[in-house]
PLY file of the C-alpha trace (Angstrom):
ply
format ascii 1.0
element vertex 110
property float x
property float y
property float z
element edge 109
property int vertex1
property int vertex2
end_header
-29.69 -36.05 -30.65
-31.14 -34.48 -27.50
-29.02 -32.67 -24.95
-29.71 -33.14 -21.23
-29.30 -30.12 -18.98
-29.39 -30.29 -15.19
-30.79 -27.17 -13.57
-31.09 -26.45 -9.87
-34.46 -28.20 -9.71
-34.87 -30.57 -12.68
-33.38 -32.07 -15.83
-34.39 -30.62 -19.18
-34.19 -32.30 -22.58
-33.19 -29.87 -25.31
-33.78 -30.86 -28.94
-31.86 -28.27 -30.96
-33.07 -29.61 -34.30
-36.73 -29.19 -33.35
-36.19 -26.16 -31.14
-37.93 -27.75 -28.16
-37.24 -28.01 -24.44
-39.03 -30.55 -22.25
-38.97 -31.35 -18.56
-39.00 -35.01 -17.50
-41.12 -36.57 -14.77
-40.21 -38.68 -11.77
-36.95 -37.15 -10.66
-37.44 -37.26 -6.92
-34.90 -34.69 -5.77
-32.61 -31.86 -6.86
-30.13 -33.04 -9.56
-26.41 -32.77 -8.80
-24.80 -34.62 -11.74
-25.64 -36.36 -15.02
-24.08 -38.93 -17.32
-25.16 -40.52 -20.59
-24.86 -44.24 -21.21
-23.20 -45.00 -24.55
-24.39 -48.61 -24.53
-28.13 -47.89 -24.37
-29.80 -45.30 -26.56
-31.88 -42.92 -24.47
-30.38 -44.07 -21.17
-28.90 -41.56 -18.75
-28.16 -41.42 -15.03
-28.78 -38.58 -12.60
-27.35 -38.18 -9.12
-29.39 -36.12 -6.68
-28.86 -34.09 -3.53
-30.36 -36.67 -1.12
-32.59 -38.86 -3.28
-29.89 -41.18 -4.57
-29.54 -42.26 -8.20
-32.20 -42.03 -10.91
-32.21 -43.64 -14.36
-34.00 -42.80 -17.58
-34.37 -45.07 -20.59
-36.41 -42.62 -22.68
-34.05 -39.63 -23.03
-35.18 -38.03 -19.75
-38.93 -38.01 -20.45
-39.32 -40.06 -17.27
-37.00 -41.05 -14.43
-37.11 -43.93 -11.96
-35.26 -44.39 -8.69
-32.27 -46.67 -9.08
-30.83 -46.98 -5.59
-28.73 -45.25 -2.95
-31.73 -43.33 -1.61
-30.71 -40.90 1.12
-27.20 -40.52 -0.28
-25.85 -37.20 -1.54
-24.50 -38.03 -5.00
-21.64 -35.76 -6.06
-20.50 -37.54 -9.23
-21.75 -40.26 -11.55
-20.45 -41.94 -14.68
-21.45 -44.85 -16.86
-18.58 -47.04 -17.94
-17.39 -46.40 -21.50
-16.17 -50.01 -21.70
-18.73 -52.22 -19.94
-22.51 -52.28 -20.33
-24.55 -51.67 -17.14
-21.51 -50.60 -15.06
-22.11 -47.32 -13.23
-19.82 -45.55 -10.75
-21.01 -43.04 -8.15
-19.24 -40.73 -5.72
-21.03 -39.55 -2.57
-20.61 -37.11 0.29
-19.41 -38.11 2.83
-16.71 -39.48 0.57
-17.51 -42.98 -0.65
-17.39 -44.68 -4.03
-20.18 -47.03 -5.10
-20.62 -49.19 -8.17
-23.36 -51.14 -9.84
-22.63 -53.86 -12.38
-26.29 -54.49 -13.20
-27.68 -51.16 -14.36
-28.50 -49.86 -10.91
-30.44 -52.87 -9.65
-27.96 -53.24 -6.77
-24.97 -51.26 -5.48
-21.80 -52.12 -3.61
-19.48 -49.74 -1.81
-15.93 -49.91 -3.14
-13.47 -50.48 -0.26
-10.64 -48.08 0.40
0 1
1 2
2 3
3 4
4 5
5 6
6 7
7 8
8 9
9 10
10 11
11 12
12 13
13 14
14 15
15 16
16 17
17 18
18 19
19 20
20 21
21 22
22 23
23 24
24 25
25 26
26 27
27 28
28 29
29 30
30 31
31 32
32 33
33 34
34 35
35 36
36 37
37 38
38 39
39 40
40 41
41 42
42 43
43 44
44 45
45 46
46 47
47 48
48 49
49 50
50 51
51 52
52 53
53 54
54 55
55 56
56 57
57 58
58 59
59 60
60 61
61 62
62 63
63 64
64 65
65 66
66 67
67 68
68 69
69 70
70 71
71 72
72 73
73 74
74 75
75 76
76 77
77 78
78 79
79 80
80 81
81 82
82 83
83 84
84 85
85 86
86 87
87 88
88 89
89 90
90 91
91 92
92 93
93 94
94 95
95 96
96 97
97 98
98 99
99 100
100 101
101 102
102 103
103 104
104 105
105 106
106 107
107 108
108 109
């Protein structure tokens, strides 16, 4: 099972069994937070400094933009109970959620 590591400039995939480290492609900005998705093998989410949210479905070999571009993402988590539900915290302080795997986002009131 690979381990994802966010550095100041990228996300690395570490495979301890093989002794390899690889850098993914497509992450458009500096990573600020990571979360794995227990419902989809190889899926993870990365929040970035100003680039919004990025998603990988291949264990971080490649990333694609998944919304909230321009937002500073300070925290991100995939729901442990519901498939495709992702929660994001931003600065300035707002909470966002996506119920469809990052295809669309709604700000949570209050």
